[in-house]
LUMPADO-761524 format. One record per residue: residue in three letters; z, x, y of N, C-alpha, C in turn. Coordinates in steps of 0.2 Angstrom, whole numbers, plus 2048, in hexadecimal, padded with zeros to 3 digits. Layout:
alaZXYZXYZXY...
This chain:
met49E6DC15C4A26DA1604A96DD160pro4AA6E11594B16E41574B26E915Ethr4AA6EC15D4AC6F415F4AD6F3166lys4AA6ED16C4AC6EB1724B26E9172lys4B86E916D4BE6E616F4C36EE16Elys4BF6F116A4C36F81684C36FB16File4C06FF1714BF7021774C370117Dpro4C46FB1804CA6FA1834D16F9182thr4D06F817B4D76FA1774DA700178ile4D57041774D670D1764D770F17Cval4D270E1834D370F18B4DB70C18Bgly4DD70618B4E270318C4E8708189leu4E87071844ED70D1814EF713183phe4E87171854E871C1894EA71D18Fval4E87181944EA71719B4F371519Aleu4F57111964FD710195500715194thr50071B18F50271E18D505724193ile4FC7261984FD72C19C5017291A1gly5007211A350771F1A850E71E1A6leu50E71E1A051571E19E51A72419Cala51572A19B51773119B5187331A3thr5147311A65157351AD5187301B1gly51B72A1AF5227281B252972A1B0val52B72C1A852D72F1A752E7361A9leu52A73A1A952A7411AA52B73F1B2leu52B73E1B852C73F1BE53373A1BEile5367361BB53D7341BB5417391B9gln54073C1B15447441AF5437491B4asn53D74A1B853F7511BC53D74D1C4ser5407491C55417481CE54574B1D2gln54974F1CF54C7511D25497591D7ile54275B1D35417621D753D75E1DCphe53E7591DF53C7571E55427531EBlys5477571E854E7571EB54E75A1F3leu55075A1F855275E1FD55A7611FEgly55876620056076B1FD562767205ala56076920956576521255F764215ser56375F21B55E75E21E55A764224gly55376122454F76522A55476A22Fgly55176D23155677423555B777237thr55F77422E56477822E56577E22Bpro56178122556078622456278D227pro56679222556779622B55F79B22Clys55D79E2335587A02325597A9236asp5557AC23555A7B323A55E7B5238val5617B72325687B92315697C0230arg56E7C42365717C92375767CD233ile5767D323457B7D423257D7D9238thr5827DB23B5857DF24158B7E0241asn58B7E52445947E82465987EA240val5927ED23B5987EF23659D7F4235thr5A07F32355A67F92365A97FA231asn5B07FE22F5B47FF2295B87F9227ser5B77F422C5BE7ED22C5BA7E622Cser5B27E922D5B07E22315A97E2232phe5A77DC23159E7DC23259E7D5237thr5977D323A5957CE23C58F7CC238val58F7C42395887C02345887BB23Dser5817BB23C57D7B52425777B423Ftrp5757AF2425727AA23E56E7A6244thr5687A424356579E247567795242thr56578F24456278C24155D787248gln55978224455378024755577A24Alys55A77624955F77224D56777224Dglu56977025257177125457677124Dthr57677524A57D774247583778246ser58777824258D77924058D77E23Bgly59278423A59178823559878B233phe59879022D59D79422C59A79A227val59D79E22559D7A42205A17A3219ser5A07A22145A27A220E5A27A920Atrp5A87AD20B5A67B42085AC7B7204gly5AA7BD2005AF7C01FC5AE7C51F9glu5B27C81F55B17D01F35AE7CE1ECser5AC7CA1EA5AA7C81E35A47C21E3gln59D7C41E05987C11E159A7B81DDser59E7B91D95A17B31D45A77AE1DAser5A87B31DF5B07AF1E35AF7AE1E9leu5AB7AA1ED5AA7AB1F55B07A71F6thr5B77A81F65BB7A31F75C07A2200gln5BB7A72045BE7A82085BA7A620Fthr5BB7A32145B57A22195B97A4221glu5B17A52245B47A722B5AE7A1230ser5B279F2355AE79A23A5AA79D23Fasp5A579723F5A279B2445A579C24Bglu5A17A124F5A67A32565A279D25Aile59B79B25959979525E59B78F25Eala5A178D2635A378726259E77F262gly5A077D25C59C77625D596777259gln58E77225A58977225958377A25Bser58177A25A57C78025B578784258phe57378725B56E78925956E790256ile57479325957479A25857B79A256his57C7A025058379E24E5857A724Cleu58C7A724C58D7AF24B5957AE249ala5987B224159E7B224059F7BA23Ethr5A57BB2405A87C423F5AD7C2239ile5AB7C52345B07C622F5B67CC230gln5BB7CC22E5BF7D22305C57D222Bgly5C87D822C5CE7D92285CC7DB221leu5C67E02215C27E221B5C57E9218gly5C47EB2125C47F32105BE7F7211ser5C07FC2135BA8012145B580220Dgln5B080420F5AB80620A5AB802204lys5AC7F92055AD7F52005A77F0201thr5A47EE1FA59F7E91F85A17E21FBtyr59F7DD2005A07D62025997D3200tyr59B7CC2015957C91FC5967BF203phe5917BF2035917B820958C7B3207lys5907AD20A5897A720A5897A5212ile5877A221358679C21958579621Aasn58B79221C58A78B21A58A788221ser584786222580782227580778226gln58477622958576F22C58676C223ala58C77022058F76D21A58A76E214glu58377321458277620E58177C20Fasp58277F20858378820657E789207tyr57B78F20757379320A57679B205asp57279C2025727A420156B7A6201asn56A7AC1FF5637B12005607B11F9asn55B7AC1F75577A91F455B7A81EEgly5607A51EF5627A51E656A7AB1E5ile56B7AD1EA5717B41E75727B31F0pro57A7B61F057D7B51F657A7BC1F8trp57B7BD20057A7C32035817C9204gln57F7CF2045867D42045857D7207leu58A7DE20858B7E420B5907E720Athr5907EF20C5967F120B5987F6212thr59F7F42125A17F72185A17FE219met5A280121E5A28092205AA80B220ser5A881121F5AE8172205B1815225pro5B88192265BB81622C5BA81D232leu5B981B2385B782023B5BD82523Egly5BB82B23D5C28302435C282E24Aala5C583324E5C58312565BF830258ser5BF82B25C5BA82525F5B682A268pro5B182B2675AE82F26C5AF82B273lys5AF82D27A5B082A27E5AB82227Fasn5AF81F2805AD81727E5A6818285lys5A081428359B81228759A80C285ile59680928D59780128B58F80128Dval58D7FB28D5877F628B5877F328Eser5867F02945877E82955827E4299gly5827DF29B57B7DB29F57D7D529Ethr5787D02A15787C82A35717C629Fval5727C029C56A7BD29B56C7B729Dleu5657B52A15637AD2A355F7AB2A0thr55F7A32A25597A029F5547A12A3ala54D79D2A354779E2A754879B2AEthr54D7972AD5517942B55567962B7gly55879B2B555B7A12B85637A02B9thr56579A2B456D7992B156E79D2AApro57579E2AB5797A12A45777A029Eser5737A229A5727A22935777A328Etyr57B79C28D58079B28957F797284pro58179827E58279E27A57C7A2278ser57D7A92785777AC27557A7B2272val5777B626E5787BB26B5757C026Cval5787C526E5747CB2715747D226Dtyr5707D426956E7DA26356D7E2267leu5707E62675707EC26956C7F1263ser5687F52625667F925E562801262thr56380525F56080A25F56081225Agly55881425855981725255D81824Bser56181A24756481724556B816245leu56D81224957280E24B573809249ser57880724457A80324257C7FB246pro5767F72455757F224C57C7ED24Fleu57D7EE2555827E92575807E225Aser5837DF25B5837D825F58A7D7264thr5897D126958F7CD26B58B7C726Cthr5917C326E58E7BD27258D7BD279thr58B7B827B58A7B82855907B4287ser5937B528B5987B028F5967AC293glu59B7A72935997A02975937A229Fasn5947A72A15917A82A65887AC2A4gly58A7AE29E5827B129B5837B829Bser58A7BB29B58B7C329C58F7C3296trp58C7CB29458C7CE28E58F7D428Fval5957D82895967E02895947E1282ile5927E72805937EA2795967F327Bser59C7F227659E7F727859C7FD273leu59A80327259580826E59D80D26Aser5A480B26D5A98112695A980F263gln5A680825E5A580C25759F80B256ala59A80C25759380C257594812251arg58E81024A58E814244586814243asp58681A24158081C23E57F817237ala57B81323657981022F576814229thr57681A22B57281E225576824223gln57B82422858182A22758782A224asn58882022858F81E225595823228ala59282422E59782823459682523Cala59982A24159A827247590829249tyr59082424F589824252587829256asp58682F25658583325E580830262ile58182A26657E82926B57E82D271thr57782D27457783227B57482F280lys57483228857482D28E56B82B28Dasn56783028856182E28855E82B284asp56282927E56082327955D81E27Aleu55781C27A55381527B55780F277leu55A80A27B55D8052785567FF277glu55A7FA2715547F527055A7F0270ile5597EB27555E7E52765577E0276phe55B7DB2705587D626E55D7CE270val55B7C92725617C327455C7BF271gln5617BB26D5607B42695637AE26Bala55F7AA2705627A327255F79E26Cgly55E79E26655C798262555794267ala55778D26855278926B54E78C271ser55579027655478E27C54D79827Dgly54F79B27754A7A127854B7A8278thr5487AC27754C7B42765487B627Cser54A7BF27B5497C228154C7CB27Dser5467CE2815477D427D5477DB283ala54A7DF2815497E62875487EC285gln5467F12875487F828754C7FB28Bile5517FF28C55580329155780928Dphe55980F29155C81428E563813291leu56681728D56E81528D571815295asn56E81B29757081C29C5708182A3ser56B8122A156980E2A656C8072A5ala56F8082A157180129C5777FF29Dasn57B8002A35817FE2A45827FE2AEpro57F7F52AF57D7F22AA5767F02A9val5747EC2A456B7EB2A456A7E72A8pro5647E62AD5617E12B15637DB2ACpro5617D52B05627CE2AD55C7CF2A6met55F7CC2A25587CB29E5587C329File54F7C329E54E7BA29D54B7B7299leu54E7B229554B7AE2915447AD290gly53F7AF28B5387AF28C5367B528Cgln5397BB28F5357C22935377C528Eval5327CB2905317D128B5347D8291his5387DA29353B7DF29753B7E5297asp5387EA29B5387F029B53A7F72A1phe5417F529E5457F82A25468012A1lys54180429E54380B29E5418112A2ser53E80C2A853F8112AE5438112B2leu54780D2B354D80E2B75528132B4pro5558142BB55A8192BE5608182BApro5648202B756981F2B556E8192B9ser5748182B65788152B857D8182BAglu5828172C058681D2C458A81F2BDglu58E81A2B859181B2B459081B2AEser59281D2A959081A2A159681629Eglu59A8142A259F80E2A159F80B2A8leu5A28032A65A07FF2AB5A58012B0pro5A38022B85A68052BC5AD7FE2C0ser5B18002C25B57FE2C45B27FC2CDser5B27F42CE5B17F22D55B47F22DCthr5B37F52DF5B87F52E75B47F42EBile5B77EE2EF5B47EC2F65B97EE2FCglu5B77F03005BB7F43055B97EF30Cala5BE7ED3105BE7E93175BB7EF31Cpro5B87EF3225B47F33255BA7F6329glu5B87FC32C5BE80032D5C17FD334asp5BF7F83395C37F533C5C87EF33Cile5C77EE3355CD7E83335D27ED333pro5D87E93325DF7ED3315E07ED328gln5E37F33275E37F53215E57F331Blys5EA7EE31C5EE7EB3185E87E4317ser5E37E231C5DD7DC3165DA7E0312lys5D97E73125D47E930C5D77E6306phe5D27E43015D17E42FA5D17E82F6asp5D37EB2F15D07F02EB5CF7EC2E5leu5CA7E92E25C97E92DE5CA7EB2D6ser5CB7F22D55CA7F52D25D37F52CEgly5D67F32D25DD7F22CF5E27F92D1ala5DF7FD2D35E48032D35EA8022D9asp5EF8052D95F58042DC5F58092E3asn5F48022E85F38042EE5F98032F3ala5FD8072F66038062FA5FF8002FEasp5FC8023035F97FE3095F87F8308ser5F47F73035F17EF3035F57EC2FBser5FC7EF2F85FE7EC2F36007E52F6gln6037E42FD6067DB2FE6007D92FEasn5FA7D92FF5F57D42FD5F07D22F6thr5F37D82F35EF7D92EC5F37D62E5ile5F07D42E25F07D52DA5EC7D72D7thr5F37DC2D25ED7E02CF5EE7DF2C6ile5E77E22C35E77E12BC5E97E72B8glu5EF7EA2B45EE7F12B25ED7F02ACser5EB7EC2A85EE7EB2A25E67EC29Dval5E17ED2A15DA7EC29E5D67EE2A4asp5D27F22A15CB7F52A65C77F22A2asn5C07F22A85BA7ED2A75B77F12A1gly5B37EB29C5B17EE2965B57F228Fglu5BB7F22915C17F428C5C17F0286val5C07F22805C37F227A5CA7F0277ile5CD7EA2775D37E92755D47E826Easn5D97E826A5DA7E92635DE7E4260ser5DE7DE2655E37D82645DF7D3266thr5E07CD2625E07C62665E37C326Clys5E97C626B5EE7C32705F07C9274pro5EC7CC27A5ED7D227F5F27CF283ala5F57D42855FA7D228B5F87D7290phe5F77D22955F67D029C5FC7D42A3phe5FA7D82A65FF7D92AC5FC7DD2B1gly6007DD2B75FD7E22BE6037E12C0lys6037E02C86077E32CD6047DD2D2gly60A7DA2D66057D82DC60D7D72E2pro60D7D32E66107D02EA6147CD2E6ala61D7CD2E76227C82E46217C22E8gly6217BE2E361F7B62E46187B22E6ala6147B92E460D7B62E560D7B12E0glu6087AC2E16057A82DC5FE7A72DBphe5FC7A82D55F57AB2D45F37A72CCser5EE7A52CB5EB7A32C75E77A82C1ile5E67A72BB5E27AC2B65DF7A62B2lys5D87A92B15D47A62AD5D07A92A8val5D07A82A15CE7AE29C5C87A9298glu5C17AC29A5BB7A92985BA7AB291ser5BC7A528C5B97A72875B67A2282glu5B77A127D5B479C2775B7794279asn5BD79427A5C278F27D5C7793284pro5C379128A5C57942905CE792291val5D17992935DA7962945D879729Cthr5DF79329F5DF7942A55E77942A7ala5EB7952AB5F27972AC5F47982B2asn5FA7982B75FC79A2BD60279C2BDgln6017A12C06077A82BF60B7A92C5ile60F7AC2C66147AD2CC6157B62C9val6157B92CF6167C12CF61E7C02D0gly6227C42CC6297C42C962C7C82D1ser6327C72D26347CA2D66337D12D6ser6337D62D16327DC2D062A7E02D2gly6277DA2D461E7DC2D561A7DC2D2asn61E7D92C961B7DA2C56187D42C0trp6147D32BE6127CD2B960F7CF2B3ser60F7CB2AF6107CA2A760A7C52A5trp6077C22A06047BD29E6007C0297ser6017BB2925FD7BC28D5FA7B428Bpro5F37B32885F17AD2855F57AA281pro5F57A32825FB7A027C5F77A0276glu5F07A12725EE7A026F5E97A726Cgly5E87A72685E67AF2675DD7AE26Aleu5D97B426B5D27B426E5CE7B5269ala5C87B32685C47B62635C17BC264pro5C07C025F5BD7C52605B67C5263gly5B67C92685AE7C926B5B17CA274thr5A97C92775AA7CB27D5B07C6281his5B37C62885B87C32895B97C4291lys5BB7C02985BA7BF29E5C17BD2A1ile5C57C22A45CB7BE2A85CA7C12ADthr5CC7BB2B25CC7BA2B85D37B92BBile5D37BA2C25DA7B92C65D97BA2CBser5DB7B42CE5D97B12D55DF7AF2DAtrp5DE7B02DF5E57B02E35E37B02EBarg5E67AD2F05E67AE2F75EB7B42FAasp5E87B82FE5EB7BD3025EF7B9307ala5F17BF30C5F57BE3105EF7BA315glu5EB7B93165E47B731A5E47B1318gly5E67AF3125E37A83105DB7AA30Dile5DA7AF30B5D47B23095D37B3300leu5CF7AD2FD5CF7AD2F75CC7B42F3arg5CF7B62EF5D07BD2EC5CE7BC2E5thr5CB7C12E35CC7C12DA5CB7C62D7ile5CC7C62D15CA7CE2CD5C77CA2C7thr5C27CF2C45C07CB2BE5BF7D32B9arg5C17D32B35C27D62AD5BE7D52A7gln5B97D72A55B57D72A05B87DA299phe5BA7D72925BD7DB28D5BB7D8286ile5BA7DF2815B87DB27C5BF7DB276val5C17D62745C57D626E5C27D7268gln5C67DC2655C47DF25E5CA7DE259ala5CB7D92575D07D72545D37DA24Fala5DA7DD24E5DC7E02485DB7DD242glu5DC7E023C5DA7DE2355DF7D6234gly5DE7D32325E37CE2315E07CB229pro5E57C62265E17C02215DC7BC224ala5D87BA2205D37B42225D47AF21Ephe5D37A92225D47A321F5D17A4217val5D579F2155D179E20D5CE79620Bser5CA7942085C778E2065C478F1FFthr5BF78B1FB5BD7891F65B77891F7pro5B178C1F55AB78B1F95A97851F3ser5A47821F659D77F1F35987801F0ala5987861F15927891ED59378B1E4ser58C78A1E358B78F1DC5897961DEile58D79A1DA58F7A11DC5877A41D5thr5837A81D957F7AB1D557D7B41D7pro5797B71D357B7BC1D057D7C11D8thr57C7C71D857E7CA1DE5777CC1E0pro5767CD1E85707CF1EB5707D51EDthr5697D81EF5687DF1F25667DC1FAval56A7DD1FF5667DA2065627E120Athr55A7DD2095587E220E5587E3214val5587E92185597E721E5527EC221lys54D7E92265487EB2275487E922Epro5427EA2335417EA23A53C7E323Bthr53F7E124053A7D92415377DA245ser5317D824852D7DA24D52E7D2252gln5307D82585307D025E52B7D2262ala52C7D02685287CF26D5257D626Fthr52A7DC26F5277E32715277E626Dser5287EC26C5297F226852F7F1265ser5357ED26A53C7EE26553C7EC261ser5437ED25B5407EC2565477EB254thr54B7E72505527E324F5547E424Apro5577E82455567E823E55B7E123Dlys5587DF2375597D72345587D922Dile55C7D222B55C7D12225557CC223val5517CF21E54B7CA21C54F7C4218thr54E7BF2175527BB21254C7B4214thr54F7B020D54C7AA20D5517A620Cpro5597A221155B7A120E55879A209thr55E79720455E79420056278F1FFser5617871FD5697851FD56C7831F7thr5727851F75747831EF57677D1EDser5757781F15767721F057376C1EEser5757681E85717651E557075D1E7ala57575B1EB5747541ED56F7531EFile56E74B1ED5677481F05687441F6pro5647441FC56574320256673C202val56B73B20856C73320856872F20Bser56373420F55C72D20F55972B207gly55B72D20255872C1FB5527301F8ile54E72D1F45497301F15447311F5pro54173A1F553C73B1FB5357391F7leu5317381FE52C7351FC5277381F7pro52573E1F852173E1F052373E1EAthr52873B1E952B73A1E352B7341E2leu52A72F1E85297271E85207271E6ile51D72A1E851672A1E951672D1E3met51872F1E05167321D951872E1D3leu51F7291D45217241D151D71F1CEser51B71C1D55157171D85117181D2leu50E71F1D350771F1D250871E1C7gly50E7231C650D7211BE5107181BEgly5137161C251670F1BF50D70B1BEleu50970C1C35037071C64FF70A1BEleu4FF7101BC4FC7101B54FD70F1AEphe50570F1AF50970B1A95057031ABval5067001B05076F81B14FF6F81AEser4F86FC1B14F36FC1B14F06FB1A9gly4F57001A44F37011A04F46FD19Bgly4FA6F819C4FE6F31994F76EE19Aleu4F46ED19F4F16E51A04EB6E719Cile4E96EF19B4E36EE1984E46EE191phe4E76F018F4EA6EF1884EA6E9185phe4F06E51894F06DF1884EA6DA189ser4E66DB18C4DF6D718F4DB6DB188ala4DC6DF1844D66E117F4D86DC179leu4DF6DC1774E26D81734E06D1172lys4E16CF17A4DF6C71794D66C6176gln4D36CB1794CC6C91774CC6CA16E
């Protein structure tokens, strides 16, 4: 009889001990189940492009529409400066350009996505700026348009361009899906010098539109102004296209038929034409595809004295204004607020003497001069310096765009608002059940 009481008592004590130990262990280590951020917010496809002696661009995607910014600094232990996402509001794609940097200096950064800081597997990303370039070669332009499968403009999208050992370049599309990349600052990633791009270079173009899809194309430089429309979800082979007429964006000219009086001819190129000056308003301050080193460019031109016209600048925040040509036949205007670095488009509209609506459009690139960055205090804990690994990533074609191979990790340790994660609840419940069962067996054996 004593033997029959002893075995249940030992079993009860064993189960009780296991249950108690399991519960305590899970409670003490429940932080291993904490979530660093809500699903879809970690940055994916992180890329560094447009590296010069004074700036670089960071772009990334998220699986959900989020907002974000980049925290950066010269020291891995002090990322005290920030640069906002150039894509306004919540978006699947993100891009920020850090400016005002020193040449041949190393910088570190983290990405903040939806109020969570992310780094490269526990360490900040890093890069080194290039040395200054001498006199830039004649500017070459690559331009095009990105459309969705239904034919609507793809906005926002990021367009990446690479070829050979060219340090990759990027830009964003405008609201009408158009884009322009200037090659005047093209760098050789391996030699830290100007990249000697030729008309026979095969360009690799990749479009990232987040949840809307991607597109890729191959085209020779001498045929890439403009690149035929790229459709999201499609792979394009433009290698057989004939060369473009010019290596730079051409000025457009519309000529009226010869039987129409000379005064009604309209010159879109903006050239000073004595016969058409009574009906034409011109833009003389910017050429199509020109790179401007100011965030507040001054636009000016000529036209009939007293003529009224409207100005629209298509940017992240579109700007519109109504102007009147002065008595001297000249006009000038500057946007009231600075334009963000990137591609912009200015359109001037007016009605000529015959009442016909006329427009002139110029697309230009703002490459802002160096200046101080906004300073804030980061929320991330700083970890040792990383080494960024850059290697090609395979796309739908043989096109390969250099990217940073990374697995972003969150440095936040906060518990989600939703409470304890499901795995923790299950294991805590199991530990509690074992504890209660052991207790029942133990006290039942004692009563016997």
